[in-house]
C-alpha positions in Angstrom: 70.2 42.5 -4.2 73.9 41.7 -4.5 76.4 44.6 -4.7 77.9 45.2 -8.2 81.6 45.3 -8.7 83.4 46.3 -11.8 86.9 44.9 -12.5 88.8 47.3 -14.8 91.0 44.6 -16.2 91.2 40.8 -16.3 92.7 40.2 -12.8 93.9 36.8 -11.5 91.2 34.2 -11.1 91.7 34.2 -7.4 90.1 37.7 -7.1 87.2 36.7 -9.3 86.5 33.5 -7.4 86.7 35.3 -4.0 84.2 37.9 -5.1 81.8 35.4 -6.7 81.9 33.1 -3.7 81.1 36.1 -1.5 78.0 36.7 -3.5 78.9 39.8 -5.5 77.6 40.6 -9.0 80.9 41.2 -11.0 81.6 42.4 -14.5 85.1 42.2 -16.0 86.8 44.2 -18.7 88.2 41.3 -20.6 89.9 43.4 -23.3 93.0 43.8 -21.1 93.3 47.4 -22.4 93.0 50.3 -19.9 89.6 52.0 -20.1 89.7 55.7 -20.8 88.7 57.9 -17.8 85.4 59.2 -19.2 84.4 55.8 -20.4 85.2 54.3 -17.0 83.2 57.0 -15.3 80.2 56.1 -17.5 80.6 52.4 -16.7 80.9 52.9 -13.0 77.5 54.7 -12.8 76.0 51.2 -12.7 78.3 49.8 -10.0 78.8 50.0 -6.2 82.6 49.2 -6.1 85.6 49.3 -8.4 88.6 47.1 -8.5 91.2 49.2 -10.3 94.8 49.4 -11.1 97.5 52.1 -11.5 96.6 52.7 -15.2 93.2 54.1 -14.2 93.3 57.8 -13.5 91.2 58.2 -10.3 91.5 62.0 -10.1 89.2 64.6 -8.5 87.1 64.7 -11.7 86.6 61.0 -11.7 85.7 60.9 -8.0 83.3 63.8 -8.2 81.6 62.0 -11.1 81.6 58.7 -9.3 80.8 59.7 -5.8 78.1 57.1 -5.6 80.9 54.4 -5.4 81.4 52.9 -1.9 84.9 51.6 -2.3 87.8 51.6 -4.8 90.2 48.8 -4.2 93.6 49.2 -6.0 95.3 46.2 -7.5 98.7 47.7 -6.6 100.8 48.9 -3.7 101.2 52.5 -5.1 98.3 54.8 -5.4 99.7 57.9 -6.9 97.0 57.7 -9.6 94.3 58.3 -7.0 93.4 61.6 -5.4 93.0 60.3 -1.9 91.9 63.6 -0.4 89.1 63.9 -3.0 88.1 60.4 -2.2 87.8 61.3 1.5 85.7 64.3 0.6 83.2 62.2 -1.3 83.2 59.4 1.3 84.8 56.8 -1.0 86.9 54.2 0.8 90.3 53.5 -0.9 92.2 50.3 -0.4 95.4 48.8 -1.9 97.6 45.7 -1.7 100.7 46.7 0.4 103.5 44.2 0.7 102.2 41.8 -1.9 105.1 42.4 -4.3 108.0 42.9 -1.9 110.0 39.9 -2.8 109.3 40.1 -6.5 110.2 43.8 -6.8 113.4 43.4 -4.7 114.4 40.6 -7.1 114.0 42.9 -10.1 116.0 45.6 -8.4 118.7 43.1 -7.5 118.7 41.7 -11.0 118.9 45.1 -12.7 122.0 45.9 -10.6 123.8 42.8 -11.8 122.6 43.3 -15.4 123.9 46.9 -15.5 127.2 46.2 -13.8 128.1 43.5 -16.4 126.3 45.1 -19.5 124.2 42.0 -19.9 121.4 43.5 -22.0 123.9 45.1 -24.4 126.0 41.9 -24.7 122.9 39.9 -25.5 122.2 42.3 -28.3 125.7 41.9 -29.8 124.9 38.2 -30.3 121.6 39.0 -32.1 123.5 41.4 -34.3 126.2 38.9 -35.2 128.9 40.9 -33.4 130.2 38.1 -31.2 133.5 37.3 -33.0 136.5 36.6 -30.8 138.0 37.3 -27.3 139.1 40.9 -26.7 140.9 41.3 -23.3 140.0 45.0 -22.8 136.5 45.1 -24.4 133.0 45.2 -22.8 134.3 45.4 -19.2 131.9 45.7 -16.3 132.6 45.9 -12.6 132.3 43.6 -9.6 129.8 44.4 -6.9 131.6 42.7 -4.0 132.4 45.1 -1.2 130.7 48.1 -2.9 128.4 50.6 -1.2 124.6 50.3 -1.8 122.7 53.5 -1.2 119.0 53.0 -0.7 116.6 55.9 -1.1 113.5 54.8 0.7 114.5 52.0 3.0 111.1 50.6 3.6 109.9 47.0 3.1 111.2 46.5 -0.5 114.3 48.5 0.1 115.1 46.4 3.1 114.8 43.1 1.2 117.0 44.5 -1.6 119.6 45.6 1.0 119.5 42.1 2.7 120.2 40.5 -0.7 123.1 42.8 -1.4 124.6 42.3 2.1 124.3 38.5 1.9 125.5 38.1 -1.7 128.2 40.7 -2.0 129.0 42.0 1.5 128.0 45.4 0.4 128.0 48.3 2.8 124.5 49.8 3.2 123.7 53.5 3.5 120.3 55.0 3.2 118.2 58.1 3.3 114.6 58.1 4.6 112.2 60.6 6.2 112.8 58.6 9.4 115.4 56.2 10.7 115.1 52.5 10.1 116.3 51.0 13.4 115.9 47.4 12.1 118.3 48.0 9.2 120.8 49.8 11.4 120.7 46.8 13.8 120.7 43.9 11.4 122.6 45.2 8.4 124.7 47.9 10.1 123.1 50.3 7.7 124.1 54.0 8.2 121.6 56.9 7.9 123.1 59.7 5.7 121.8 62.9 4.2 120.6 62.9 0.6 123.8 64.6 -0.6 125.9 62.0 1.3 123.9 59.2 -0.3 124.6 60.6 -3.8 128.3 61.1 -3.1 129.1 57.8 -1.4 127.0 55.2 -3.2 128.4 52.9 -5.9 124.8 51.8 -6.5 121.7 53.9 -5.7 118.5 52.0 -5.5 115.2 53.9 -5.4 112.3 52.4 -3.4 110.3 55.5 -2.2 106.7 56.6 -3.1 106.1 59.1 -5.8 105.1 62.3 -4.0 105.4 66.1 -4.6 108.6 65.9 -2.6 110.1 63.0 -4.6 108.8 63.9 -8.1 111.8 64.6 -10.4 114.2 64.4 -7.4 116.9 62.6 -9.3 117.7 65.2 -11.8 120.7 66.9 -13.4 121.8 68.3 -10.0 121.5 64.9 -8.3 123.2 62.9 -11.0 126.0 65.5 -11.0 126.7 64.7 -7.3 127.0 61.0 -7.9 130.2 59.1 -8.5 131.0 58.8 -12.2 131.4 55.1 -11.6 127.9 54.8 -10.0 124.8 53.0 -11.1 121.3 54.3 -10.7 118.4 51.8 -10.2 114.8 52.7 -10.1 112.0 50.2 -9.5 109.6 52.6 -7.7 108.0 55.1 -10.1 109.4 56.7 -13.2 108.4 60.2 -12.1 111.0 60.1 -9.4 113.8 60.6 -12.0 114.0 63.1 -14.7 114.5 61.0 -17.8 116.0 63.7 -20.0 118.5 64.5 -17.2 119.3 60.8 -16.8 120.0 60.4 -20.5 122.3 63.4 -20.4 124.1 62.1 -17.3 124.8 58.8 -19.0 126.0 60.4 -22.2 128.4 62.9 -20.5 129.7 60.3 -18.0 128.3 61.8 -14.8 127.2 58.3 -13.9 128.3 54.9 -15.2 125.0 53.1 -15.8 121.3 52.8 -15.0 118.7 50.0 -14.5 115.0 50.9 -14.8 111.8 48.9 -14.3 109.9 52.2 -14.4 110.0 55.0 -16.9 108.5 58.4 -17.5 106.3 58.2 -19.5 105.1 54.6 -19.5 105.2 52.8 -21.8 108.6 53.9 -23.0 108.9 54.7 -26.7 111.0 52.2 -28.7 113.3 54.9 -30.0 114.3 56.1 -26.5 118.1 56.5 -26.5 118.3 54.6 -23.2 117.5 51.4 -25.0 120.7 51.7 -27.1 123.1 52.5 -24.3 125.7 49.8 -23.3 125.4 50.4 -19.5 121.6 50.5 -19.3 118.9 47.9 -18.7 115.3 48.8 -19.0 112.3 46.5 -18.2 108.6 47.1 -18.9 107.5 47.6 -15.3 107.5 43.9 -14.3 108.3 44.3 -10.6 105.3 42.4 -9.5 105.2 40.0 -12.4 105.3 36.7 -10.5 102.5 34.2 -10.0 102.9 34.6 -6.2 102.9 38.4 -6.2 99.9 38.8 -8.5 97.9 36.3 -6.7 98.5 38.0 -3.4 97.6 41.3 -4.9 94.4 39.7 -6.2 93.6 38.3 -2.7 94.2 41.6 -0.9 92.3 43.8 -3.3 89.3 41.4 -3.3 89.4 41.0 0.5 89.1 44.8 0.8 85.8 44.8 -1.0 84.5 41.7 0.7 85.3 42.9 4.2 84.0 46.4 3.5 80.5 45.1 2.8 80.7 42.6 5.7 82.1 44.8 8.4 82.3 48.4 7.2 86.1 48.2 7.5 88.9 47.1 5.1 92.1 45.2 6.0 94.4 47.3 3.7 93.2 50.9 3.7 95.0 53.8 2.1 95.0 56.5 4.7 
């Protein structure tokens, strides 16, 4: 009897084709709305495996109630929505899709930096409002990125690609703060490892690319923003929980920092009356870091391959450890 797999959303056809061709009995949530936790628990009682995403809260309660599941494969790189320790306790294998969205997310981080430095979102809105009248030499000034200092918090795969783009396009100096040194970045980009306080004080642009953990949750708060240059830009394409949004709004209002570019917010989705959306030096995107055909197809391939290989070999190619 074929193993039964539940797909919590309508994932790219590649994942569906792979699972069907491998002989799995699959069911798809075609509504494209996230399923509430208790409802998903009830659904999963009839399945052996779950292909999920970050909008599914896979906490200890879910896992205890669904301990019959063999594997949960996450259609994402991040897995802060999953209680990994509880999964181990109940013998449920957890997989993800690391590296699938590296180029796409680095592009968004790079683009946000440019958008903020030149107030592009705000200037687009002025046209819609009929405010584009005539040339004013001292109005709506941004700043140039050439020769500035990029500070990367979390210089992993995505941070490395972002840093390469900044170095190649603008000759930016690269500094970074990690839990461990990045020898490749130091060798190829002349990147300099600095303390967190030094990163805050020296960066013209800070770009966040770390995981959301207990250590990084709310790390960029009033205290951190207060240590940044008042001409600095804060970019976050990692997880919204890494910055304190109330403190970020205050820092922008009081001039502690110059601007911000966000692809992630806290909470998500952001409310349409959030004051960040009305600020000249801010650009906010609705978490589109992986929104390319190439990235989503690779995420589909990896998350489906985890399930296929698990039932073929007992091992998965992209495990969360």
